N, C-alpha and C positions, 0 to 999 in steps of 0.2 A: 659312308655306309660300309659296313663289313658284312660279308656274306658267307653262308654255307652252301656250296654247290653239291648237289646230290645226284648220283646216278639213280635211275629209276628202278630197274629190275634187280632184285637181290640186295639192294641197299635200302632204298626208301620203302619199296613194296616187295611182297613175297614173290619169289619165282614159283610158278605153278608147275606141278609135275604132269606134263602132257607129252605125247609122242612128239618127236622132233618136227614132223611136217606141220603140225598145227600150233606149235608152241608160240611162235611170234604172234600169230593172229589172235589167239585166245588171250594172251597177255594184254592185248589192246581192246578187249571187250570190257568196257568200263565197269560193269557190275562184278566182274571177276577180280578187280584190283583191290587188294587189301594191304594196309600198312604192315610192314614187318614188325615182329615182336619187339616191343620196347621203343618203337619209333616215336610215339606220342610223348612219353616222359623224356626221351632223349632231346627232342626238338624243343620242348618247353624249357629244359635246362639251358639250352643254347639261346633261346629267345630272351631269357632273363639276363643274358650277357649282351643283349642288343644285336645279335646276329639276325640277318634276314635270310630267307630260304628260296633257293632257285634249283629247279630240276634241269639237268642237262643230260641228254641221252641220244644215242644213235638209234635210228629206226630204219634200218636197211630194208625192212620188209616193204616199205613204200616203193623204193627203187626196184625191188624184185617182183613187184606186181601182186603181192599177196594182200595188200591193204591200201585203200585210197587215203591220200593225205588228209582228206576231210575228217576221217575218223579220229584224228589226233585232237580235234576240238573236244570231243567227248572225254578223251583221256585227261586232258588238262582240267576240264570241269570236275571230273571225278577226283583227281588229286587235290584240287582246291577244296572240294567238299569234305574229303577225308581229314584234311588238316583243320578245316573249320570246326569239325566235330571235336577236335582235340584242343579247341581254343587257340588255334594257330593260323597264320596267314602264309599263303604261298605267293611270293612276290613275282615269280617268273617261271615259265615253262618253256624251255628251249630244246628243240630236237633237230637232228640232222636226218633228212630223208634220203640222202645220197648213198650210192654204192657204185663204184666204177665198173663192177661186174654185173650190175643190175640189168633188167630187161625193159624198163620203162624209160624211154629216151630222155625226157627232161631231167631225170634224177640219176641216170647212169653216167655220172661224171665224177672226175676228181674235184675235191672241194677243200675248203679250209676249215669246215665246221665238224667234220667227222673225227671223233676222238680216235687216236691220241693227239690230233691237232687241237689247238686251244680256241678255235673260232667261236664256239658257243659261249665260252666264258668271257671272251673279249667283247662279244656283242652285248652280253648282259651287263658287263662293266660299263660300256659306253652308254647304254640306254638308261642305266640306273645310278650312275655315279658311284660305282663300287670301288673301294680300295682293295685291289687284289692282294697286296702284300699283307693285309690284315685279315684275309679270307682263307677259307679251307675248302678243298675238294675231297669229298668222301665217295669212294666207289669200291667195287669188289674185284676189279681186274686192273692190271698194270697200265692199260690204255687210259683209264681214269686218272691214275697217278701221273702219267706222263702229260696228259692234257693240263692238269692242275699245275704241275711244275713248270711247264712251258708258259703258262699264263702268269706265273709269279706267285702263286698261292702256296700255302703249306698243304700237305696232303695226308690223308689217312686211307690205308688199304684195309678193307674188311676181309680178313682171311677166313672166309666161310666156305671154301671149297670150290668156288666158281673159277678162280684163276688156276689154270692147269698147265699153261705153257712156261710160265716164269722166265720169259725172255727179258733178262735184266739189261740195263744200260744206265748211263749217267743220269738220264732224265726219268728213269723208271724206279727210283728209290723213294719210297714214301717217307714222310717226316715221322710218322708213327704207324703202327699196325694194331688192329683191334679185332676181336672175334665177332662183334655185332655193333649196331648203331649206338646203343646206349653206352657201351664201353668207349666208343669213339667220342661221344659227347663228353664223357668224364675226362678223357685225356685232353680234349680241347679246352675244357673248363680249367683244368690244372695248368695248362700252358698259359692260358689267359691270366690266371691269378699270379703266376710267376712273373709274367711280363709286367703286370700292373705293379707288383712289389718292386721290381727293378726300377721302374719309372719313379715310384715313390721315393726310393732310396736316392736316386739321382737328384730329385728335387731337394731332398733334405741336405745333400752334400753341397748343392748350389747355394744354399742359405747358410 
């Protein structure tokens, strides 16, 4: 199986313009969650290439006591429903509830799943038999890129203004950059076609 790993806020779904204090909580009210512009066509293009879809996101607001972990069930159900309306399937919803600076004891710990670490992608790969080297991570900050690169995926950075620090490093260089999710899908489709053509040429040379 090959997968598209998607960050949630600002990549798969719209960031909502709220004041900073309420932003995290409101993003997790399921009725407020909306797919980003072009997300449906983008994912349908990738589905035709046999990619499966997984959301991987940090949810530090749980560790910070602003949201109970139980609320994430509603978020997962909402994402599944939004993709279903686009004739798509969500194969997995993985989130990290931890923050070492949090205030809720069980979650205020160092972990291996908080991006930029690759734990969420590795867990999904183990549970679903995903070929990480044939998969892509799409997100709008360099932590997403680093998590994908550490897991062995190719990566796309959505340059939509969310990444502001630009702390670069050897694991924080994306395979490609795109302005939005649909443009990212077109890049991945082009990469896939080139890869398929290379394999076809290799087979012809073998004969």
